[in-house]
Every structure is written in C-alpha cells, then in structure tokens.
Backbone as JSON Lines, residues from 0, in Angstrom:
{"i":0,"aa":"M","n":[-37.37,103.77,8.95],"ca":[-38.0,103.24,10.14],"c":[-37.1,103.46,11.35]}
{"i":1,"aa":"T","n":[-35.95,104.04,11.18],"ca":[-35.04,104.26,12.29],"c":[-35.51,105.35,13.24]}
{"i":2,"aa":"W","n":[-36.47,106.15,12.82],"ca":[-36.95,107.22,13.69],"c":[-37.59,106.68,14.96]}
{"i":3,"aa":"H","n":[-38.07,105.43,14.92],"ca":[-38.75,104.85,16.08],"c":[-37.87,104.87,17.34]}
{"i":4,"aa":"V","n":[-36.57,104.66,17.19],"ca":[-35.7,104.59,18.36],"c":[-35.61,105.92,19.1]}
{"i":5,"aa":"N","n":[-35.94,107.01,18.43],"ca":[-35.88,108.33,19.05],"c":[-37.23,108.8,19.58]}
{"i":6,"aa":"A","n":[-38.26,107.98,19.45],"ca":[-39.61,108.38,19.86],"c":[-39.71,108.48,21.38]}
{"i":7,"aa":"A","n":[-40.48,109.45,21.86],"ca":[-40.69,109.65,23.29],"c":[-41.42,108.48,23.93]}
{"i":8,"aa":"C","n":[-42.12,107.71,23.15],"ca":[-42.94,106.61,23.67],"c":[-42.19,105.28,23.76]}
{"i":9,"aa":"V","n":[-40.92,105.25,23.36],"ca":[-40.14,104.01,23.4],"c":[-40.16,103.45,24.82]}
{"i":10,"aa":"G","n":[-40.53,102.17,24.95],"ca":[-40.56,101.5,26.24],"c":[-41.85,101.68,27.01]}
{"i":11,"aa":"M","n":[-42.75,102.54,26.52],"ca":[-44.03,102.75,27.21],"c":[-45.02,101.67,26.82]}
{"i":12,"aa":"D","n":[-46.02,101.49,27.66],"ca":[-47.09,100.54,27.38],"c":[-47.89,101.05,26.17]}
{"i":13,"aa":"P","n":[-48.0,100.28,25.1],"ca":[-48.74,100.71,23.92],"c":[-50.21,101.05,24.22]}
{"i":14,"aa":"E","n":[-50.76,100.45,25.24],"ca":[-52.16,100.72,25.6],"c":[-52.37,102.19,25.97]}
{"i":15,"aa":"T","n":[-51.3,102.86,26.37],"ca":[-51.38,104.29,26.7],"c":[-51.91,105.08,25.52]}
{"i":16,"aa":"F","n":[-51.6,104.62,24.32],"ca":[-51.95,105.35,23.11],"c":[-53.23,104.85,22.45]}
{"i":17,"aa":"F","n":[-53.93,103.97,23.16],"ca":[-55.23,103.47,22.71],"c":[-56.22,103.6,23.86]}
{"i":18,"aa":"P","n":[-56.51,104.85,24.26],"ca":[-57.4,105.06,25.4],"c":[-58.84,104.65,25.1]}
{"i":19,"aa":"E","n":[-59.57,104.34,26.16],"ca":[-60.98,104.0,26.02],"c":[-61.76,105.21,25.5]}
{"i":20,"aa":"R","n":[-62.78,104.96,24.74],"ca":[-63.63,106.02,24.2],"c":[-64.18,106.87,25.35]}
{"i":21,"aa":"G","n":[-64.01,108.16,25.27],"ca":[-64.54,109.08,26.28],"c":[-63.6,109.36,27.44]}
{"i":22,"aa":"D","n":[-62.46,108.67,27.5],"ca":[-61.5,108.88,28.59],"c":[-60.6,110.06,28.23]}
{"i":23,"aa":"V","n":[-61.09,111.26,28.53],"ca":[-60.41,112.5,28.15],"c":[-59.02,112.59,28.79]}
{"i":24,"aa":"Q","n":[-58.9,112.19,30.05],"ca":[-57.62,112.27,30.73],"c":[-56.57,111.36,30.08]}
{"i":25,"aa":"A","n":[-56.98,110.17,29.68],"ca":[-56.05,109.24,29.02],"c":[-55.6,109.8,27.67]}
{"i":26,"aa":"V","n":[-56.51,110.43,26.95],"ca":[-56.16,111.06,25.67],"c":[-55.15,112.18,25.89]}
{"i":27,"aa":"R","n":[-55.39,113.0,26.91],"ca":[-54.47,114.1,27.22],"c":[-53.09,113.57,27.59]}
{"i":28,"aa":"T","n":[-53.07,112.47,28.35],"ca":[-51.79,111.88,28.75],"c":[-51.0,111.42,27.53]}
{"i":29,"aa":"A","n":[-51.67,110.73,26.61],"ca":[-51.01,110.24,25.4],"c":[-50.52,111.4,24.55]}
{"i":30,"aa":"K","n":[-51.35,112.42,24.39],"ca":[-50.96,113.56,23.56],"c":[-49.84,114.35,24.2]}
{"i":31,"aa":"A","n":[-49.76,114.35,25.54],"ca":[-48.67,115.05,26.23],"c":[-47.33,114.37,25.93]}
{"i":32,"aa":"V","n":[-47.34,113.04,25.86],"ca":[-46.11,112.31,25.5],"c":[-45.71,112.71,24.08]}
{"i":33,"aa":"C","n":[-46.68,112.73,23.17],"ca":[-46.4,113.08,21.78],"c":[-45.89,114.52,21.65]}
{"i":34,"aa":"A","n":[-46.43,115.41,22.46],"ca":[-46.07,116.83,22.36],"c":[-44.59,117.06,22.57]}
{"i":35,"aa":"G","n":[-43.96,116.25,23.4],"ca":[-42.53,116.4,23.64],"c":[-41.66,115.49,22.81]}
{"i":36,"aa":"C","n":[-42.23,114.87,21.81],"ca":[-41.49,113.88,21.02],"c":[-40.69,114.55,19.9]}
{"i":37,"aa":"P","n":[-39.42,114.16,19.76],"ca":[-38.6,114.75,18.7],"c":[-38.93,114.24,17.3]}
{"i":38,"aa":"V","n":[-39.69,113.16,17.21],"ca":[-40.02,112.6,15.9],"c":[-41.53,112.58,15.65]}
{"i":39,"aa":"I","n":[-42.21,113.56,16.2],"ca":[-43.67,113.61,16.1],"c":[-44.15,113.65,14.65]}
{"i":40,"aa":"L","n":[-43.46,114.4,13.8],"ca":[-43.9,114.51,12.4],"c":[-43.71,113.21,11.63]}
{"i":41,"aa":"E","n":[-42.61,112.51,11.9],"ca":[-42.39,111.23,11.25],"c":[-43.47,110.22,11.65]}
{"i":42,"aa":"C","n":[-43.8,110.23,12.95],"ca":[-44.84,109.33,13.46],"c":[-46.19,109.66,12.82]}
{"i":43,"aa":"R","n":[-46.51,110.93,12.78],"ca":[-47.79,111.37,12.2],"c":[-47.88,110.98,10.74]}
{"i":44,"aa":"T","n":[-46.79,111.18,10.0],"ca":[-46.77,110.87,8.57],"c":[-46.95,109.37,8.32]}
{"i":45,"aa":"E","n":[-46.2,108.56,9.06],"ca":[-46.26,107.12,8.84],"c":[-47.6,106.51,9.25]}
{"i":46,"aa":"N","n":[-48.25,107.11,10.24],"ca":[-49.47,106.53,10.79],"c":[-50.74,107.29,10.42]}
{"i":47,"aa":"I","n":[-50.66,108.14,9.42],"ca":[-51.79,109.0,9.07],"c":[-53.04,108.2,8.66]}
{"i":48,"aa":"M","n":[-52.88,106.98,8.18],"ca":[-54.04,106.19,7.76],"c":[-54.61,105.3,8.87]}
{"i":49,"aa":"E","n":[-53.98,105.29,10.04],"ca":[-54.49,104.49,11.16],"c":[-55.85,105.03,11.6]}
{"i":50,"aa":"K","n":[-56.74,104.13,11.93],"ca":[-58.1,104.54,12.32],"c":[-58.22,104.81,13.81]}
{"i":51,"aa":"D","n":[-57.49,104.07,14.64],"ca":[-57.62,104.19,16.08],"c":[-56.31,104.59,16.72]}
{"i":52,"aa":"G","n":[-56.39,105.06,17.95],"ca":[-55.2,105.37,18.73],"c":[-54.7,106.78,18.52]}
{"i":53,"aa":"I","n":[-53.7,107.13,19.34],"ca":[-53.05,108.42,19.25],"c":[-51.69,108.2,18.58]}
{"i":54,"aa":"F","n":[-51.49,108.85,17.45],"ca":[-50.22,108.76,16.71],"c":[-49.82,110.16,16.3]}
{"i":55,"aa":"G","n":[-48.58,110.53,16.55],"ca":[-48.12,111.85,16.16],"c":[-48.93,112.96,16.79]}
{"i":56,"aa":"G","n":[-49.49,112.69,17.96],"ca":[-50.26,113.7,18.68],"c":[-51.69,113.88,18.19]}
{"i":57,"aa":"L","n":[-52.13,113.04,17.26],"ca":[-53.49,113.17,16.71],"c":[-54.31,111.92,17.01]}
{"i":58,"aa":"S","n":[-55.59,112.13,17.29],"ca":[-56.52,111.02,17.46],"c":[-56.97,110.54,16.08]}
{"i":59,"aa":"G","n":[-57.68,109.43,16.05],"ca":[-58.19,108.92,14.78],"c":[-59.09,109.92,14.08]}
{"i":60,"aa":"K","n":[-59.94,110.59,14.85],"ca":[-60.85,111.59,14.28],"c":[-60.05,112.76,13.71]}
{"i":61,"aa":"Q","n":[-59.01,113.19,14.42],"ca":[-58.18,114.29,13.92],"c":[-57.41,113.89,12.67]}
{"i":62,"aa":"R","n":[-56.96,112.63,12.6],"ca":[-56.27,112.17,11.39],"c":[-57.22,112.12,10.2]}
{"i":63,"aa":"R","n":[-58.46,111.67,10.42],"ca":[-59.45,111.67,9.33],"c":[-59.69,113.08,8.83]}
{"i":64,"aa":"E","n":[-59.81,114.04,9.74],"ca":[-60.02,115.44,9.35],"c":[-58.8,115.97,8.59]}
{"i":65,"aa":"Y","n":[-57.61,115.63,9.04],"ca":[-56.39,116.04,8.35],"c":[-56.38,115.5,6.92]}
{"i":66,"aa":"R","n":[-56.72,114.21,6.78],"ca":[-56.75,113.62,5.43],"c":[-57.79,114.31,4.56]}
{"i":67,"aa":"R","n":[-58.94,114.64,5.14],"ca":[-60.01,115.28,4.37],"c":[-59.57,116.66,3.9]}
{"i":68,"aa":"V","n":[-58.95,117.42,4.77],"ca":[-58.55,118.78,4.44],"c":[-57.33,118.83,3.53]}
{"i":69,"aa":"H","n":[-56.31,118.03,3.84],"ca":[-55.04,118.12,3.14],"c":[-54.83,117.08,2.06]}
{"i":70,"aa":"G","n":[-55.59,116.02,2.09],"ca":[-55.35,114.92,1.16],"c":[-54.1,114.16,1.58]}
{"i":71,"aa":"V","n":[-54.02,112.94,1.18],"ca":[-52.88,112.1,1.53],"c":[-52.44,111.37,0.28]}
{"i":72,"aa":"G","n":[-51.14,111.3,0.07],"ca":[-50.62,110.6,-1.1],"c":[-50.94,109.12,-1.06]}
{"i":73,"aa":"R","n":[-51.43,108.59,-2.15],"ca":[-51.78,107.18,-2.25],"c":[-51.54,106.73,-3.68]}
{"i":74,"aa":"S","n":[-51.27,105.45,-3.87],"ca":[-51.07,104.93,-5.22],"c":[-52.39,104.46,-5.81]}
{"i":75,"aa":"C","n":[-52.65,104.86,-7.03],"ca":[-53.86,104.45,-7.74],"c":[-53.8,102.95,-8.01]}
{"i":76,"aa":"L","n":[-54.87,102.24,-7.73],"ca":[-54.89,100.8,-7.96],"c":[-54.95,100.43,-9.43]}
{"i":77,"aa":"Q","n":[-55.3,101.38,-10.27],"ca":[-55.39,101.11,-11.7],"c":[-54.07,101.4,-12.41]}
{"i":78,"aa":"C","n":[-53.54,102.61,-12.24],"ca":[-52.35,103.01,-13.01],"c":[-51.08,103.11,-12.18]}
{"i":79,"aa":"G","n":[-51.22,103.14,-10.86],"ca":[-50.05,103.17,-9.99],"c":[-49.48,104.53,-9.68]}
{"i":80,"aa":"T","n":[-50.02,105.6,-10.27],"ca":[-49.5,106.93,-9.98],"c":[-49.93,107.36,-8.58]}
{"i":81,"aa":"T","n":[-49.14,108.25,-7.98],"ca":[-49.47,108.77,-6.65],"c":[-50.43,109.94,-6.81]}
{"i":82,"aa":"F","n":[-51.46,109.95,-5.98],"ca":[-52.44,111.03,-6.04],"c":[-52.86,111.4,-4.62]}
{"i":83,"aa":"R","n":[-53.56,112.51,-4.48],"ca":[-54.04,112.96,-3.17],"c":[-55.4,112.36,-2.9]}
{"i":84,"aa":"A","n":[-55.46,111.45,-1.93],"ca":[-56.72,110.82,-1.55],"c":[-57.38,111.66,-0.48]}
{"i":85,"aa":"Y","n":[-58.66,111.96,-0.65],"ca":[-59.38,112.77,0.32],"c":[-60.28,111.93,1.22]}
{"i":86,"aa":"S","n":[-60.3,110.63,1.01],"ca":[-61.05,109.74,1.9],"c":[-60.36,108.38,1.92]}
{"i":87,"aa":"D","n":[-60.69,107.59,2.92],"ca":[-60.12,106.25,3.03],"c":[-60.58,105.35,1.9]}
{"i":88,"aa":"Q","n":[-61.74,105.65,1.32],"ca":[-62.31,104.8,0.28],"c":[-61.79,105.12,-1.12]}
{"i":89,"aa":"Q","n":[-61.13,106.25,-1.3],"ca":[-60.66,106.65,-2.62],"c":[-59.45,105.81,-3.02]}
{"i":90,"aa":"I","n":[-59.61,104.99,-4.07],"ca":[-58.54,104.08,-4.49],"c":[-58.07,104.34,-5.92]}
{"i":91,"aa":"L","n":[-58.79,105.17,-6.66],"ca":[-58.44,105.46,-8.05],"c":[-58.2,106.95,-8.21]}
{"i":92,"aa":"C","n":[-57.26,107.32,-9.07],"ca":[-56.83,108.72,-9.16],"c":[-57.69,109.6,-10.06]}
{"i":93,"aa":"S","n":[-58.4,109.02,-11.01],"ca":[-59.11,109.87,-11.98],"c":[-60.33,109.16,-12.56]}
{"i":94,"aa":"T","n":[-61.11,109.92,-13.29],"ca":[-62.28,109.37,-13.97],"c":[-61.84,108.35,-15.02]}
{"i":95,"aa":"E","n":[-60.71,108.61,-15.68],"ca":[-60.21,107.69,-16.7],"c":[-59.89,106.33,-16.07]}
{"i":96,"aa":"C","n":[-59.25,106.35,-14.9],"ca":[-58.92,105.09,-14.22],"c":[-60.18,104.37,-13.75]}
{"i":97,"aa":"K","n":[-61.18,105.14,-13.32],"ca":[-62.46,104.54,-12.91],"c":[-63.11,103.84,-14.1]}
{"i":98,"aa":"K","n":[-63.09,104.5,-15.26],"ca":[-63.68,103.91,-16.47],"c":[-62.91,102.66,-16.89]}
{"i":99,"aa":"A","n":[-61.6,102.73,-16.84],"ca":[-60.76,101.58,-17.23],"c":[-61.0,100.41,-16.28]}
{"i":100,"aa":"R","n":[-61.09,100.68,-14.99],"ca":[-61.32,99.62,-14.0],"c":[-62.7,98.99,-14.22]}
{"i":101,"aa":"H","n":[-63.68,99.83,-14.5],"ca":[-65.04,99.33,-14.75],"c":[-65.05,98.44,-15.99]}
{"i":102,"aa":"A","n":[-64.37,98.86,-17.04],"ca":[-64.31,98.07,-18.27],"c":[-63.62,96.73,-18.03]}
{"i":103,"aa":"E","n":[-62.54,96.72,-17.25],"ca":[-61.86,95.47,-16.92],"c":[-62.76,94.52,-16.14]}
{"i":104,"aa":"R","n":[-63.46,95.08,-15.17],"ca":[-64.35,94.23,-14.36],"c":[-65.51,93.69,-15.19]}
{"i":105,"aa":"K","n":[-65.99,94.49,-16.1],"ca":[-67.08,94.04,-16.97],"c":[-66.6,92.9,-17.87]}
{"i":106,"aa":"A","n":[-65.38,93.03,-18.4],"ca":[-64.81,91.98,-19.25],"c":[-64.56,90.71,-18.44]}
{"i":107,"aa":"E","n":[-64.08,90.85,-17.21],"ca":[-63.86,89.68,-16.34],"c":[-65.18,88.98,-16.04]}
{"i":108,"aa":"S","n":[-66.21,89.74,-15.8],"ca":[-67.53,89.19,-15.52],"c":[-68.07,88.42,-16.72]}
{"i":109,"aa":"A","n":[-67.9,88.99,-17.9],"ca":[-68.35,88.32,-19.13],"c":[-67.57,87.03,-19.35]}
{"i":110,"aa":"L","n":[-66.27,87.05,-19.07],"ca":[-65.44,85.86,-19.22],"c":[-65.87,84.78,-18.24]}
{"i":111,"aa":"R","n":[-66.14,85.17,-16.99],"ca":[-66.61,84.2,-16.0],"c":[-67.94,83.58,-16.42]}
{"i":112,"aa":"A","n":[-68.82,84.41,-16.96],"ca":[-70.12,83.91,-17.42],"c":[-69.95,82.91,-18.56]}
{"i":113,"aa":"W","n":[-69.04,83.23,-19.48],"ca":[-68.77,82.35,-20.61],"c":[-68.23,81.02,-20.12]}
{"i":114,"aa":"W","n":[-67.29,81.04,-19.14],"ca":[-66.69,79.8,-18.63],"c":[-67.69,78.96,-17.88]}
{"i":115,"aa":"S","n":[-68.68,79.59,-17.26],"ca":[-69.63,78.82,-16.45],"c":[-70.74,78.19,-17.3]}
{"i":116,"aa":"E","n":[-70.78,78.51,-18.56],"ca":[-71.82,77.93,-19.44],"c":[-71.55,76.48,-19.74]}
C-alpha cells in the first residue's frame, strides 16, 4: 500500500476522479492526471473491481471491459483457489465447486426444515 504516496493524485480533491455522468471534460482531466502517474499500474491493479470513478486511468466501464477480456484473479468461495473471474458475479472456480456448493445449500435447507418442525 506504500505506492499511494507516489501517486500523482496525492493531495487532490477525490471528487476529481468521480466526474458526473456525461461530463467528458472532467473525465479527460482525471485521466490526464493518471496518464502522468508513476504508479498507474499499481492503482489500476488494486482498483480493478471498483465500479465507479477513474482509477489507473480507466473508467468503470473500461475496467469492466478489461475484466471481461483479461479475467481477474479471485478466490473461489468454495475451495479458496485463485481463478480468473470474467464477471463481477463469478464467485466459484469450477463446475465441481458449483455442485459442492449446491449440495451444501441443499443440506442446510433440509436441516433448517427439520429444525422448524
């Protein structure tokens, strides 16, 4: 997290990087700051899952497209292994983990039903 101290945006108003929808000039201004930043890649990597704002020179829409095209490392909620997620909703790494999670939820549901009787 020490890369933050070297960021070009240090001391700037954070609102600069959250421009109003459709404000092209404000977006250009924020991206211009990022373009000259020595830690642009670190910023982009750490903030790749952010939905709004300009981070690492990319808008939220550009970050979503980057994740779709390149995938992003994420931990599987079932087994914990790191996998390439191609969407924000992808939380499990494989069909096997999906089946295991479904089986666990089904067993939990049956147990809850038994306890409520």
